[in-house]
C-alpha positions, 0 to 999 in steps of 0.5 A: 515684650520678649526678644526675638529669636530671629531678627531679618534686616534688608536681607538679599541674595544675588545670583549671577546667571549664564545664558548661551546666545542663540543664533540661527542657522547660517551657511557652512561659510559664515561658520568658517569666518565666525570660527576664524574670527574667535581663534584669532580673538583667542575665544574658542566658545561656539556661543557668546555667553551673556550673564545676568543677574537674578534675585532670590531674595530682595529686601526681606525683613521680618521678625519671629519670637521664640515658640512661633510655628511660622509657614513660609509659604509662596510658589515655586521660585519665590525664594523659600528654599534660599531663604532656609539655606541663608537661616541655616548657614548653609548660604550667605547673603548677599546683603543684610543682616540676620540676628538669630538666637539659639541653636538651629537644626535644619531639614533641607533635603532628603539625606543631608548629611548621610554617607551612602556607604555608611549604615543607619547606625554610623549615618545618625553618629555622622549626621547628628554631629554635623547638627552640632550634637555631641556623642553622649548627646547622640547615644542617649537619643539613640532608641529614641531616633531608631523607634521614630524612624522606624528603619530597626530592620535596616540599622546596619544596612548601608543607607544607599539601599535605602528608599527615599522614605526611609532616608527622609526617616532617619534624617528627620528623627535625627534633627527632630530628636536634637533638641534645637531652640529653632528648627528650620523644614524645607518641603521633604515631608512629601517624601515620607508615606502619609502616616509618617507625615501625620507622625512628623507634624504632630512632633513639631507640634509637640516640639513647639508647643511643649517645648517651646521652641520656635519651627520654620516651615515650608511646604505645600500642603496647605492643611498641614500649614494651617494646622502646624503654625500659628503665623506664616510669611508669603513671599512672591518673586524673592520679596515678602508680600504679607505677613501675619495670622497663617489663614490670613496668610494662606488666604493671600497666597491663594487669592493671588495665584488663583488662575482657575477662575474665568467662564465655564459654560455647560449644559445638558444637550438641548437645554437653554439653560446654562451654568456661567461660572462658580466661586466660593468664598469665606470670611469676605474674600474669595478662597479655595481652603475653609474651615468648618467652623465659619459659614461657606458661600457659594456664588453661581453665575447662570443663565438662559434663553426661555422661562423655566422653573429651576431648583438646584443640587450640589454633590460635594466628592472626596479626593477618590471621587466618593460621594459625601454630601447632596445638598438640595437647594429648593428640592428639599424645601419644595421651593421652584424658582420662576426664571425668565430668559436672562442671566442670574446670580445666586448666593448659597450660604452654608455650613460643612461641620462634618467634613474631614481636612481633605481636597473636595470636588463639587458637581453643580447640576440645574434641575427643573421641576425636581426631576430633569437635570437641564444643566450640569457642571461636574468639577465645578469647583475645588476646595480643601478643608484645613481645620475639621472637627475629625481628627486622627483619633476621632470625632472632636465631639465637643467643638462639633456641638457647640457649632449646632449644625449636626448635619450640613446646613443652608443657612440662606440663599439669594437669587437675583436677576444680573441682565 
């Protein structure tokens, strides 16, 4: 078994934060009396200061093996950035022990280590020196850094005139070409445009896969996280909640943080049938993030107060609200579900093999006699594709054909009365 490059034991970071006590409205005589008391006691502040201990991290333990690509997942305020700052030796821990074997390059904030009055050329040497690169190493890598950052035209312009996107291009280029054993990256790629984000993700994959280096990556982009990382760590309120394979971590995070569940009732005016709630499952657990090589289950809760012969339509739309898939359940098969008054559950198992990476919304309709839509729920639920057969370079036909489903296909469906 290989020796871990990072070993974290009982890591704790405590901050002391101050609050000003809230005072209700008081009369002028009370204000004068309180001011006199503070002067006599030597306290000149108008408000009392209350101090509180806040734990950004508490008793965190984990190990990272050489070559691992680890995604750090969690809600805002979970402690992700604090963890990376401690690993990068920017912040000292309150308690615990960290063992790091190898040189660390960190990209935690846009333009960290840049001087606004210096040019891009000068800041490459300055930032490289801060990260631990020798002058000869920077000189050897200089052309590659400039080509990657795509700022050659503005290389001799002070960086104070750069946009935030140009800042992050240059900062990432320097960090990525440092050849560290460990590359630590916080949520900074969101500043760059989509093309540059893909370029950065490709560079990080090369750093890890081809060169065997270790990457720690914080992002709220689950698609990027799933494609880049092979392992994950889930933080919640400063504690380590779960660690394992990246898809397991993402699904656990989504199941814990999904607050969009609930009853959604909507029907066409005059109709006596309605849709209540919709849930999506993959791999036996509820999830809003799917892999296209595995079946997806959609569970509908609907009801009515009269007897009808009904079928269903599902319309999948992309992030621009353009229709991409139409799935008629029952209509194409000439099937009507004869439903009397009551509440029903419908479970649909289907494959979605030709969806590209990205976010999607789904409209659901209850249709009477294949013609009239009697209940409509637009944007019933949303999901994100995090693994696809469609890549930036085109289709991966070999894997796509192995699936055996050239079009979206309903594998099975089941309808039953609930009450």
